[in-house]
Biopython code that builds the backbone (N, CA, C, O; Angstrom):
import numpy as np
from Bio.PDB.StructureBuilder import StructureBuilder

atoms = [
    (1, "MET", "N", (51.650, 107.320, 82.035)),
    (1, "MET", "CA", (51.782, 107.766, 80.666)),
    (1, "MET", "C", (50.388, 108.174, 80.171)),
    (1, "MET", "O", (49.394, 107.521, 80.490)),
    (2, "ALA", "N", (50.329, 109.229, 79.410)),
    (2, "ALA", "CA", (49.073, 109.734, 78.860)),
    (2, "ALA", "C", (48.916, 109.297, 77.404)),
    (2, "ALA", "O", (49.886, 108.923, 76.745)),
    (3, "ASN", "N", (47.696, 109.350, 76.925)),
    (3, "ASN", "CA", (47.397, 109.055, 75.525)),
    (3, "ASN", "C", (46.795, 110.287, 74.879)),
    (3, "ASN", "O", (46.053, 111.031, 75.520)),
    (4, "CYS", "N", (47.111, 110.501, 73.618)),
    (4, "CYS", "CA", (46.515, 111.600, 72.860)),
    (4, "CYS", "C", (45.017, 111.328, 72.734)),
    (4, "CYS", "O", (44.638, 110.211, 72.384)),
    (5, "PRO", "N", (44.148, 112.314, 73.006)),
    (5, "PRO", "CA", (42.712, 112.078, 72.896)),
    (5, "PRO", "C", (42.229, 111.934, 71.454)),
    (5, "PRO", "O", (41.096, 111.510, 71.226)),
    (6, "TYR", "N", (43.059, 112.274, 70.491)),
    (6, "TYR", "CA", (42.661, 112.219, 69.085)),
    (6, "TYR", "C", (43.106, 110.932, 68.406)),
    (6, "TYR", "O", (42.288, 110.233, 67.808)),
    (7, "CYS", "N", (44.385, 110.615, 68.492)),
    (7, "CYS", "CA", (44.894, 109.417, 67.813)),
    (7, "CYS", "C", (45.087, 108.234, 68.757)),
    (7, "CYS", "O", (45.366, 107.125, 68.301)),
    (8, "LYS", "N", (44.945, 108.450, 70.067)),
    (8, "LYS", "CA", (45.027, 107.408, 71.106)),
    (8, "LYS", "C", (46.405, 106.784, 71.266)),
    (8, "LYS", "O", (46.529, 105.722, 71.877)),
    (9, "LYS", "N", (47.439, 107.417, 70.732)),
    (9, "LYS", "CA", (48.801, 106.895, 70.885)),
    (9, "LYS", "C", (49.425, 107.488, 72.148)),
    (9, "LYS", "O", (49.050, 108.588, 72.553)),
    (10, "PRO", "N", (50.376, 106.779, 72.784)),
    (10, "PRO", "CA", (50.966, 107.256, 74.034)),
    (10, "PRO", "C", (51.873, 108.470, 73.814)),
    (10, "PRO", "O", (52.606, 108.552, 72.828)),
    (11, "VAL", "N", (51.802, 109.400, 74.756)),
    (11, "VAL", "CA", (52.656, 110.588, 74.743)),
    (11, "VAL", "C", (53.161, 110.851, 76.158)),
    (11, "VAL", "O", (52.521, 110.465, 77.136)),
    (12, "HIS", "N", (54.313, 111.510, 76.260)),
    (12, "HIS", "CA", (54.877, 111.919, 77.540)),
    (12, "HIS", "C", (54.793, 113.433, 77.624)),
    (12, "HIS", "O", (55.209, 114.140, 76.707)),
    (13, "ILE", "N", (54.254, 113.923, 78.726)),
    (13, "ILE", "CA", (54.011, 115.354, 78.890)),
    (13, "ILE", "C", (55.305, 116.123, 79.124)),
    (13, "ILE", "O", (55.567, 117.100, 78.422)),
    (14, "ASP", "N", (56.112, 115.713, 80.081)),
    (14, "ASP", "CA", (57.308, 116.467, 80.460)),
    (14, "ASP", "C", (58.502, 116.014, 79.630)),
    (14, "ASP", "O", (59.203, 115.073, 80.001)),
    (15, "ALA", "N", (58.728, 116.683, 78.511)),
    (15, "ALA", "CA", (59.793, 116.285, 77.583)),
    (15, "ALA", "C", (61.181, 116.510, 78.161)),
    (15, "ALA", "O", (62.112, 115.777, 77.825)),
    (16, "ALA", "N", (61.340, 117.501, 79.019)),
    (16, "ALA", "CA", (62.669, 117.821, 79.556)),
    (16, "ALA", "C", (63.176, 116.729, 80.493)),
    (16, "ALA", "O", (64.369, 116.426, 80.498)),
    (17, "ARG", "N", (62.291, 116.140, 81.280)),
    (17, "ARG", "CA", (62.701, 115.138, 82.268)),
    (17, "ARG", "C", (62.402, 113.709, 81.835)),
    (17, "ARG", "O", (62.808, 112.756, 82.500)),
    (18, "SER", "N", (61.714, 113.568, 80.756)),
    (18, "SER", "CA", (61.281, 112.244, 80.313)),
    (18, "SER", "C", (62.413, 111.472, 79.654)),
    (18, "SER", "O", (63.233, 112.034, 78.927)),
    (19, "GLU", "N", (62.440, 110.183, 79.923)),
    (19, "GLU", "CA", (63.408, 109.295, 79.264)),
    (19, "GLU", "C", (62.762, 108.597, 78.084)),
    (19, "GLU", "O", (63.340, 107.674, 77.511)),
    (20, "ALA", "N", (61.573, 109.031, 77.720)),
    (20, "ALA", "CA", (60.853, 108.434, 76.589)),
    (20, "ALA", "C", (61.546, 108.817, 75.291)),
    (20, "ALA", "O", (62.226, 109.841, 75.225)),
    (21, "PRO", "N", (61.376, 108.000, 74.264)),
    (21, "PRO", "CA", (61.956, 108.356, 72.967)),
    (21, "PRO", "C", (61.359, 109.652, 72.430)),
    (21, "PRO", "O", (60.232, 110.014, 72.768)),
    (22, "GLU", "N", (62.104, 110.327, 71.614)),
    (22, "GLU", "CA", (61.688, 111.614, 71.041)),
    (22, "GLU", "C", (60.338, 111.520, 70.339)),
    (22, "GLU", "O", (59.585, 112.494, 70.316)),
    (23, "SER", "N", (60.027, 110.380, 69.778)),
    (23, "SER", "CA", (58.786, 110.218, 69.028)),
    (23, "SER", "C", (57.540, 110.251, 69.913)),
    (23, "SER", "O", (56.431, 110.379, 69.394)),
    (24, "ARG", "N", (57.692, 110.140, 71.231)),
    (24, "ARG", "CA", (56.542, 110.157, 72.137)),
    (24, "ARG", "C", (56.431, 111.449, 72.934)),
    (24, "ARG", "O", (55.467, 111.612, 73.683)),
    (25, "ARG", "N", (57.360, 112.355, 72.805)),
    (25, "ARG", "CA", (57.353, 113.582, 73.601)),
    (25, "ARG", "C", (56.426, 114.629, 72.999)),
    (25, "ARG", "O", (56.455, 114.890, 71.797)),
    (26, "VAL", "N", (55.614, 115.217, 73.847)),
    (26, "VAL", "CA", (54.688, 116.269, 73.422)),
    (26, "VAL", "C", (55.488, 117.449, 72.894)),
    (26, "VAL", "O", (56.456, 117.876, 73.524)),
    (27, "LYS", "N", (55.091, 117.978, 71.745)),
    (27, "LYS", "CA", (55.770, 119.139, 71.165)),
    (27, "LYS", "C", (55.341, 120.390, 71.917)),
    (27, "LYS", "O", (54.168, 120.547, 72.256)),
    (28, "LYS", "N", (56.284, 121.269, 72.173)),
    (28, "LYS", "CA", (56.023, 122.497, 72.921)),
    (28, "LYS", "C", (56.595, 123.666, 72.136)),
    (28, "LYS", "O", (57.800, 123.729, 71.891)),
    (29, "GLU", "N", (55.729, 124.587, 71.745)),
    (29, "GLU", "CA", (56.159, 125.778, 71.023)),
    (29, "GLU", "C", (55.919, 126.992, 71.916)),
    (29, "GLU", "O", (54.819, 127.176, 72.438)),
    (30, "VAL", "N", (56.949, 127.818, 72.088)),
    (30, "VAL", "CA", (56.870, 128.984, 72.967)),
    (30, "VAL", "C", (57.040, 130.244, 72.128)),
    (30, "VAL", "O", (57.971, 130.363, 71.332)),
    (31, "PHE", "N", (56.118, 131.177, 72.327)),
    (31, "PHE", "CA", (56.164, 132.456, 71.623)),
    (31, "PHE", "C", (56.081, 133.585, 72.638)),
    (31, "PHE", "O", (55.464, 133.438, 73.693)),
    (32, "GLY", "N", (56.692, 134.689, 72.320)),
    (32, "GLY", "CA", (56.559, 135.877, 73.157)),
    (32, "GLY", "C", (57.852, 136.268, 73.827)),
    (32, "GLY", "O", (58.807, 135.494, 73.901)),
    (33, "TRP", "N", (57.855, 137.501, 74.315)),
    (33, "TRP", "CA", (59.037, 138.054, 74.951)),
    (33, "TRP", "C", (58.786, 138.271, 76.441)),
    (33, "TRP", "O", (59.494, 137.700, 77.270)),
    (34, "LEU", "N", (57.808, 139.071, 76.790)),
    (34, "LEU", "CA", (57.482, 139.298, 78.189)),
    (34, "LEU", "C", (56.395, 138.331, 78.649)),
    (34, "LEU", "O", (56.512, 137.717, 79.710)),
    (35, "LYS", "N", (55.352, 138.199, 77.859)),
    (35, "LYS", "CA", (54.299, 137.228, 78.148)),
    (35, "LYS", "C", (54.492, 136.038, 77.212)),
    (35, "LYS", "O", (54.356, 136.167, 75.995)),
    (36, "LYS", "N", (54.803, 134.901, 77.778)),
    (36, "LYS", "CA", (55.058, 133.703, 76.990)),
    (36, "LYS", "C", (53.747, 132.979, 76.716)),
    (36, "LYS", "O", (52.964, 132.731, 77.632)),
    (37, "GLU", "N", (53.517, 132.649, 75.482)),
    (37, "GLU", "CA", (52.372, 131.838, 75.073)),
    (37, "GLU", "C", (52.919, 130.480, 74.652)),
    (37, "GLU", "O", (53.874, 130.408, 73.879)),
    (38, "ILE", "N", (52.324, 129.412, 75.151)),
    (38, "ILE", "CA", (52.823, 128.068, 74.915)),
    (38, "ILE", "C", (51.722, 127.225, 74.278)),
    (38, "ILE", "O", (50.569, 127.264, 74.709)),
    (39, "MET", "N", (52.088, 126.463, 73.249)),
    (39, "MET", "CA", (51.143, 125.550, 72.615)),
    (39, "MET", "C", (51.732, 124.142, 72.664)),
    (39, "MET", "O", (52.882, 123.927, 72.279)),
    (40, "TYR", "N", (50.944, 123.196, 73.136)),
    (40, "TYR", "CA", (51.356, 121.801, 73.219)),
    (40, "TYR", "C", (50.626, 121.012, 72.148)),
    (40, "TYR", "O", (49.420, 121.180, 71.967)),
    (41, "SER", "N", (51.353, 120.142, 71.428)),
    (41, "SER", "CA", (50.723, 119.348, 70.375)),
    (41, "SER", "C", (51.242, 117.913, 70.404)),
    (41, "SER", "O", (52.325, 117.632, 70.918)),
    (42, "CYS", "N", (50.443, 117.019, 69.839)),
    (42, "CYS", "CA", (50.763, 115.597, 69.788)),
    (42, "CYS", "C", (51.907, 115.360, 68.796)),
    (42, "CYS", "O", (51.886, 115.922, 67.701)),
    (43, "PRO", "N", (52.904, 114.540, 69.153)),
    (43, "PRO", "CA", (54.002, 114.250, 68.234)),
    (43, "PRO", "C", (53.595, 113.322, 67.086)),
    (43, "PRO", "O", (54.312, 113.234, 66.089)),
    (44, "HIS", "N", (52.468, 112.635, 67.208)),
    (44, "HIS", "CA", (52.037, 111.680, 66.199)),
    (44, "HIS", "C", (51.113, 112.311, 65.152)),
    (44, "HIS", "O", (51.344, 112.183, 63.950)),
    (45, "CYS", "N", (50.061, 112.996, 65.626)),
    (45, "CYS", "CA", (49.051, 113.511, 64.697)),
    (45, "CYS", "C", (49.046, 115.044, 64.616)),
    (45, "CYS", "O", (48.258, 115.611, 63.859)),
    (46, "ASP", "N", (49.896, 115.711, 65.368)),
    (46, "ASP", "CA", (50.021, 117.170, 65.397)),
    (46, "ASP", "C", (48.751, 117.888, 65.845)),
    (46, "ASP", "O", (48.597, 119.078, 65.569)),
    (47, "ALA", "N", (47.850, 117.207, 66.520)),
    (47, "ALA", "CA", (46.654, 117.845, 67.069)),
    (47, "ALA", "C", (47.057, 118.696, 68.276)),
    (47, "ALA", "O", (47.946, 118.319, 69.039)),
    (48, "VAL", "N", (46.409, 119.828, 68.438)),
    (48, "VAL", "CA", (46.688, 120.712, 69.566)),
    (48, "VAL", "C", (46.110, 120.087, 70.828)),
    (48, "VAL", "O", (44.925, 119.759, 70.885)),
    (49, "LEU", "N", (46.968, 119.924, 71.851)),
    (49, "LEU", "CA", (46.544, 119.324, 73.111)),
    (49, "LEU", "C", (46.199, 120.369, 74.156)),
    (49, "LEU", "O", (45.426, 120.094, 75.074)),
    (50, "GLY", "N", (46.757, 121.558, 74.030)),
    (50, "GLY", "CA", (46.458, 122.590, 75.020)),
    (50, "GLY", "C", (47.309, 123.827, 74.832)),
    (50, "GLY", "O", (48.249, 123.857, 74.037)),
    (51, "PHE", "N", (46.942, 124.855, 75.598)),
    (51, "PHE", "CA", (47.651, 126.129, 75.568)),
    (51, "PHE", "C", (48.007, 126.524, 76.990)),
    (51, "PHE", "O", (47.380, 126.072, 77.948)),
    (52, "GLY", "N", (48.995, 127.352, 77.116)),
    (52, "GLY", "CA", (49.380, 127.894, 78.406)),
    (52, "GLY", "C", (49.959, 129.278, 78.216)),
    (52, "GLY", "O", (50.302, 129.670, 77.100)),
    (53, "SER", "N", (50.065, 130.013, 79.299)),
    (53, "SER", "CA", (50.697, 131.330, 79.229)),
    (53, "SER", "C", (51.458, 131.575, 80.520)),
    (53, "SER", "O", (51.128, 131.020, 81.568)),
    (54, "TYR", "N", (52.458, 132.393, 80.432)),
    (54, "TYR", "CA", (53.303, 132.701, 81.567)),
    (54, "TYR", "C", (53.732, 134.148, 81.449)),
    (54, "TYR", "O", (54.346, 134.530, 80.454)),
    (55, "PHE", "N", (53.419, 134.961, 82.449)),
    (55, "PHE", "CA", (53.808, 136.368, 82.440)),
    (55, "PHE", "C", (55.129, 136.512, 83.177)),
    (55, "PHE", "O", (55.314, 135.930, 84.246)),
    (56, "GLY", "N", (56.043, 137.280, 82.615)),
    (56, "GLY", "CA", (57.345, 137.488, 83.238)),
    (56, "GLY", "C", (58.427, 136.607, 82.669)),
    (56, "GLY", "O", (59.471, 136.424, 83.295)),
    (57, "GLY", "N", (58.196, 136.058, 81.493)),
    (57, "GLY", "CA", (59.152, 135.142, 80.888)),
    (57, "GLY", "C", (60.527, 135.743, 80.662)),
    (57, "GLY", "O", (61.534, 135.061, 80.849)),
    (58, "PHE", "N", (60.590, 137.003, 80.263)),
    (58, "PHE", "CA", (61.880, 137.651, 80.016)),
    (58, "PHE", "C", (62.659, 137.813, 81.320)),
    (58, "PHE", "O", (63.876, 137.632, 81.343)),
    (59, "LEU", "N", (61.972, 138.147, 82.387)),
    (59, "LEU", "CA", (62.636, 138.388, 83.657)),
    (59, "LEU", "C", (63.152, 137.121, 84.325)),
    (59, "LEU", "O", (64.206, 137.135, 84.960)),
    (60, "THR", "N", (62.417, 136.038, 84.183)),
    (60, "THR", "CA", (62.791, 134.803, 84.861)),
    (60, "THR", "C", (63.459, 133.784, 83.945)),
    (60, "THR", "O", (64.116, 132.856, 84.417)),
    (61, "GLY", "N", (63.293, 133.956, 82.635)),
    (61, "GLY", "CA", (63.882, 133.005, 81.693)),
    (61, "GLY", "C", (63.065, 131.735, 81.532)),
    (61, "GLY", "O", (63.530, 130.775, 80.917)),
    (62, "ARG", "N", (61.844, 131.716, 82.082)),
    (62, "ARG", "CA", (61.002, 130.535, 81.977)),
    (62, "ARG", "C", (59.798, 130.854, 81.130)),
    (62, "ARG", "O", (59.475, 132.033, 80.986)),
    (63, "PRO", "N", (59.132, 129.912, 80.575)),
    (63, "PRO", "CA", (59.610, 128.550, 80.309)),
    (63, "PRO", "C", (60.559, 128.544, 79.132)),
    (63, "PRO", "O", (60.584, 129.487, 78.341)),
    (64, "LYS", "N", (61.327, 127.500, 79.017)),
    (64, "LYS", "CA", (62.308, 127.407, 77.950)),
    (64, "LYS", "C", (61.812, 126.510, 76.867)),
    (64, "LYS", "O", (62.506, 126.304, 75.871)),
]
sb = StructureBuilder()
sb.init_structure("model")
sb.init_model(0)
sb.init_chain("A")
sb.init_seg("    ")
for serial, (resi, resn, name, xyz) in enumerate(atoms, 1):
    if name == "N":
        sb.init_residue(resn, " ", resi, " ")
    sb.init_atom(name, np.array(xyz, "f"), 0.0, 1.0, " ", f" {name:<3s}", serial, name[0])
structure = sb.get_structure()
């Protein structure tokens, strides 16, 4: 289990497969049509934990 570097509370990275309560799952916001931009944030303090991008999102349907 990981901890938020800002508020030090426990968080679970993989929300889709995690059996952790909703209050501990990292928030994931996805934007874009062809190139997906992803922002991950802490569920407790809403601090941004990281960014990601994925090219080809429309063609493959990922990430969701």
